[in-house]
N, C-alpha and C positions, 0 to 999 in steps of 0.2 A: 348502210355502212359508210364510214367516213372516207374522204379522199386521203391520198398518201400524205404522210407527215414528212416534211422536208428537213426538219431539224432533229438531230439525234438526241438532243437534250429533251425534246418533247416526246420522242419515242421512249426514252427512259421513264418519263412521267406516265406514259400509257402502260408500260410494263409493270410498274410498281403495284397497282391493284391486282394484276394477274398473279404475280408472285405471292402477294398476301393471301389471295383466295386459295392458292395451292397449299400454302403453309397451314392455313386454318382448316382446310379439308383434311389434310394429313394428320393434324392434331386430333381431329374428331374421329377419323377412321383408323388411324394407326397402321396404314397400309405399307408405309415405307419406313425403314430404320433411318435414324439421323446419323448415318455414316458418311464416308466421303463421296458416296454416290447418291445420297438422299437429297430431298428438296431443300433442307436447311443450308447445306453447303452450296447448293446451286444458287440459292438466294444471295449468298455472300459473294460468290464469284461473278454473278451477274451485276451486282452492285459495283464491283470493281471494274468490270468490263465497261459499263455505261459511264462510270467515272472517267475512265481513260478516254473514251470516245468523245465525251462532252468537253474534256480539256483540249483534245485535239481540235475540235470544232471551234472552240473559243480562242485558242491560241494560234492555230494554223501551222504548227510545227510538225508536219506529218513525217513519219519515218520513211526510209527508202521503200520502193514499191514491193520488193520481195518480202520484207518484214511486215509491211502493212497488209499485204495479201495473206500472209500466214495468220495475222491477227484477225482478218476477216473470216477465214475458215474456222478459227477458234470460236469467234463470237457466234457464228451461224450454228456450230455444233452445240453451243450452250442453249441457243433458242430451240434446237431440236429436242433437247432434254426437257426444256420448259413445256413444249407442246406435248411431249409424252406424258408428263405429270398432269397436265390439264385434262388429257383424255382418260388417263388411268384413274384419276380422282374424281372424274365426272363433274368438273366445273366448267361445263360447256357454255355457260352464259358468257364466258370470256373467249369463245371461239373466234368471234369477229375481231376482237382485240389482238389475238395471237396472229391472225392473218395480216392485220395492219402492221404489226410490229415486224414480222418477217419481211414483207414487201418494202417497208420504209427503210429498214436496216440494210437490206440488199442494195437498194437504190443509193443510200448514203455512201456505202463503200464504193460502189461503181462510179459515182460522180466524182469521187475523190481519188480515183486512179487505181483502186485495188482490183485484182483479178482473183477469181475463186471458182471452184467446181460445184460446191454444195448449193443446189437450187431447190431442194426438196420443199421446204416451207415457203420459199420465195415464190415459186410457180403457183402453188395453191393460193397463197395470199393475194397475188395479183389477179388470179382468176376470180376470187370472191369480190375484189374491188371492181373489176370490170363489169361483173354481173349486176352490181348495185348502181352503176352510173347510167344516166340517160342524156345528160347534156353533151352535145357534140364537141364542144371545146374541151371539156374535161376528159372525154374519151380520147381526143387527139393528144392531150397532154400525157395521159397515162400510157398511151401507145409508145410515145417517145421514151418514156421512163423505162418501159419494159425492154425496148430495143437496146437501151444503154446498159441495162443489167445483163441482157443476153450477150452483148458485145464483151462484157467483162469476163464471161465464161466461155466464149466461143472457141478459144484455142484448145481447151480441154475437151469440150463436148463434140466438136466436129471430128475429132480423131478417136474418141473413146466411147461414143454413145452406143447403147444397145438398141438398135433399130427394131428389134423384135418386140419391144415393150411399148405399146401405144400410150401408156400413161407416164412415160419417162418425163421428168421435169423440163428438160431442154425442149422437147416437142410441145409440151403444154404451154410453156412460157411464150414461145414464138407464135403458136397458133392463136393464143389470146391477144397478142399484139396485133395480129392480122384481123381478128374479130373487132378489136377496138378501132383500128383504122377504118374498117368497112363501116362500122356504125357511126363513125365521125362524119362520114359522107364528104370528106375533104379530099378532092381529087389528087392533089400533090402528095399528101401524106399516104394515101392509098397506093399510089404508084411506087413511091420510094419503099414503102413497107413490103409490097408484093414482090418487088425486085429482090429484096433481102430474103424473103421467105422462099422464093423460087430457087435460090441458091442453097439455102440451108435444109429445106424439107421438100425436095422435088417430088418425091413419091406421094406426098400428102396434098399437093396442089390441085390435082383434078377434082377431088372431093371437096376441097375447100372452096374452089371457085364455083362448083355446082351449087353448094349450099349458099354461097353469097349471091348467086344469080337468083335463087328461089327467094331469099330474104328481100331482095330489092323489088321483086314483082309485087305489084299492088300498093307500093309505097310511093310517096312523093320524093323522088330521087332526081337530082339534077342530071341533065344530059352529060355533063362532064364526068360525074361520078359513074354513071352508067357506061360511059365510054371506056373508062379505066377498067371496069370489071369485064366489059366485052373484050377488050384487048387481051387481058391475061387469060380469060376463059378460052378464047380462040387458040391461044398458044398451047393449051392442054386438051384440045379437042372437045371442049364442052360447048354445047349449042349456044349460039349468040342470042342477044335480045331481039325481039320482034317488035 
């Protein structure tokens, strides 16, 4: 799977063949009517959405934060609808593209100052990206991107999150940031990320550090990285390195 796309114009280019595949599949199967909730209208409004975002990116005249944040929520809702059509019409050869579009769009909004609550596709998208990376520098970079996206939604999720749901996007996104930091083996990033996660997801940290401890065993891990894991493991009563 590809790394995150930094430019929203390039995200639009990635979305175009996905939308076309959805339209072609629906023409063939006739599963959805071409009404105001159908894929044809979605294709049109997505084109408008990416036209606006590309203009903002090229011109730099971003609206006030509240309006830009509302626009972010609107755009992410459109992507939710696109993902639904991809699944319903079984064009799953574009599943990786959808994940990349979600993660890249979420990051683009976050880095440009928007706040938003919809993390559904974003969390899944970043999870797929992390799973496909091996290079430690790339893992470190995507960890920082995930933390930036999480920060853009922290105000909503820290006060409204349903902690009974282990698959809630807020939890998934933050834990994947922790996994990326751990796999990066970069001590400073590990420490700063673990501090954030310990505040956001305190009940998840004992298991997280236990799993991190096991992952590091038998691998070529620097003493500094081991020391960071040992420090946080000891704070949650997980056995230390021997």
